[in-house]
C-alpha positions as CSV (number, residue, x, y, z in Angstrom):
1,M,-13.9,-0.3,-5.2
2,E,-13.1,-0.4,-1.5
3,I,-9.8,-1.9,-0.2
4,L,-8.3,-2.2,3.3
5,V,-4.6,-1.1,4.0
6,A,-3.3,-2.0,7.6
7,D,-0.1,-0.6,8.7
8,T,1.7,-3.4,10.3
9,N,3.9,-1.2,12.6
10,T,1.2,0.9,14.2
11,N,-1.7,-1.7,13.7
12,K,-3.8,1.3,12.4
13,A,-6.0,0.4,9.1
14,L,-7.6,2.6,6.4
15,R,-10.5,1.8,4.0
16,L,-9.9,3.4,0.7
17,E,-12.4,3.8,-2.1
18,V,-10.0,3.4,-5.1
19,Q,-10.3,2.6,-9.1
20,L,-8.5,0.1,-10.9
21,S,-6.5,2.4,-12.7
22,H,-4.9,4.2,-9.5
23,R,-1.0,3.4,-9.1
24,L,0.1,1.6,-6.0
25,G,2.4,4.6,-5.2
26,E,-0.9,6.9,-5.2
27,V,-2.2,4.4,-2.7
28,I,0.6,4.1,-0.3
29,E,1.0,8.0,-0.3
30,T,-2.6,8.3,0.7
31,V,-2.1,6.0,3.4
32,V,1.3,7.3,4.3
33,N,-0.2,10.8,4.6
34,A,-3.7,9.8,6.4
35,L,-2.2,7.8,9.2
36,G,0.6,10.5,9.5
37,L,3.4,8.1,9.0
38,P,7.2,9.3,8.4
39,R,7.3,10.3,4.5
40,D,11.2,9.7,4.6
41,R,10.7,6.1,4.7
42,A,10.2,3.6,1.8
43,Y,7.2,1.4,2.0
44,S,5.8,-1.9,0.4
45,I,2.4,-3.3,0.2
46,V,2.1,-7.1,1.2
47,K,-0.9,-9.1,-1.0
48,D,-1.1,-12.7,-0.1
49,R,2.5,-13.1,1.3
50,L,3.6,-11.1,-2.2
51,E,5.7,-8.1,-1.4
52,L,5.2,-4.8,-3.9
53,G,7.8,-2.4,-3.3
54,P,9.2,0.9,-5.2
55,E,9.5,-1.2,-8.2
56,S,5.8,-1.8,-8.3
57,Y,4.9,1.9,-7.4
58,E,4.0,2.7,-11.3
59,A,1.7,-0.3,-11.8
60,S,-2.2,0.0,-11.6
61,L,-4.2,-2.1,-9.0
62,Q,-5.5,-4.0,-11.9
63,Q,-2.2,-4.9,-13.3
64,L,-1.1,-6.1,-9.7
65,G,-4.3,-7.9,-9.3
66,I,-5.7,-6.0,-6.6
67,N,-9.2,-6.4,-6.3
68,E,-12.5,-5.1,-4.3
69,G,-12.4,-6.0,-0.7
70,D,-8.6,-7.1,-0.5
71,Q,-6.8,-6.6,2.7
72,L,-3.2,-5.1,2.2
73,D,-0.5,-4.7,4.6
74,L,1.8,-1.7,4.5
75,V,5.3,-2.4,5.8
76,V,8.3,-0.3,6.1
77,R,11.3,-1.3,3.9
78,P,14.4,-1.8,5.9
79,I,17.2,1.0,5.5
80,G,20.6,-0.5,4.4
81,G,21.2,-3.9,3.2
């Protein structure tokens, strides 16, 4: 299935061919590498106003309700508290 992931910081987007069994962390790593984003930052995916952060990295796309054609936003998580 195909999804679109847009980096909200750079306004770059990437279409990905993924499987429902892929883990969210794998998708984020693919996008970060493909767009040349800093690897030393923590990222989250936002889907329908729901932020999926590091606690969701091991969940599959199916478990998270991510489906064919979904548009997701990649956001940098703030450092500190």
